[in-house]
C-alpha positions as CSV (number, residue, x, y, z in Angstrom):
1,X,-10.8,-11.5,-26.9
2,X,-13.1,-13.9,-25.1
3,X,-16.9,-13.5,-25.4
4,X,-19.6,-15.2,-23.4
5,X,-23.3,-14.9,-22.6
6,X,-25.4,-16.6,-20.0
7,X,-28.7,-16.3,-18.1
8,X,-29.9,-17.5,-14.8
9,X,-32.9,-17.1,-12.5
10,X,-32.0,-15.6,-9.0
11,X,-34.3,-15.8,-6.0
12,X,-33.4,-12.3,-4.8
13,X,-35.0,-8.8,-5.3
14,X,-34.2,-7.4,-8.7
15,X,-32.8,-4.2,-7.2
16,X,-30.3,-6.0,-5.1
17,X,-29.2,-8.3,-8.0
18,X,-28.8,-5.6,-10.6
19,X,-27.0,-3.2,-8.2
20,X,-24.5,-5.9,-7.2
21,X,-23.8,-7.0,-10.7
22,X,-23.5,-3.6,-12.3
23,X,-21.3,-2.2,-9.5
24,X,-18.8,-5.0,-8.9
25,X,-16.1,-3.2,-11.0
26,X,-14.2,-1.1,-10.3
27,X,-13.5,-2.5,-6.9
28,X,-10.5,-2.2,-4.6
29,X,-10.4,-6.0,-4.1
30,X,-10.1,-6.6,-7.8
31,X,-6.9,-4.9,-8.7
32,X,-6.6,-7.1,-11.8
33,X,-9.5,-5.3,-13.5
34,X,-7.9,-2.3,-15.2
35,X,-11.1,-0.8,-16.8
36,X,-14.8,-1.4,-17.3
37,X,-16.6,0.3,-20.1
38,X,-20.3,0.1,-21.0
39,X,-20.7,-0.5,-24.8
40,X,-24.6,-0.8,-24.8
41,X,-27.4,-1.0,-22.3
42,X,-31.2,-1.3,-22.8
43,X,-34.3,-3.0,-21.5
44,X,-35.9,-5.3,-24.2
45,X,-39.6,-5.8,-25.0
46,X,-39.9,-8.5,-22.3
47,X,-38.5,-6.2,-19.6
48,X,-35.0,-7.9,-19.5
49,X,-32.0,-5.7,-19.0
50,X,-29.3,-6.1,-21.7
51,X,-25.8,-4.8,-20.9
52,X,-22.7,-5.2,-23.1
53,X,-19.4,-4.2,-21.3
54,X,-15.8,-4.4,-22.2
55,X,-13.5,-5.3,-19.3
56,X,-9.7,-4.9,-19.5
57,X,-8.0,-7.3,-17.1
58,X,-4.4,-8.1,-16.1
59,X,-3.7,-11.8,-16.0
60,X,-0.7,-13.3,-14.4
61,X,0.3,-16.9,-15.2
62,X,1.7,-19.3,-12.6
63,X,4.8,-20.2,-14.7
64,X,5.4,-16.6,-15.8
65,X,4.3,-17.0,-19.4
66,X,1.3,-17.9,-21.5
67,X,1.1,-21.2,-23.2
68,X,0.0,-20.8,-26.9
């Protein structure tokens, strides 16, 4: 399983940014995403939204198999 975290400052209204980010899956144009589950979500003491999700994706490799 891969894990990552990042942060960035966006110059757009918070409502637009959060709505787009949280609603991007499921999406008919992203058939490779099999499921999206919310593990945890809260707003911290500084007003930042924290969301932990688990995405299940199908990955196809160009040569037909995974290099290990």
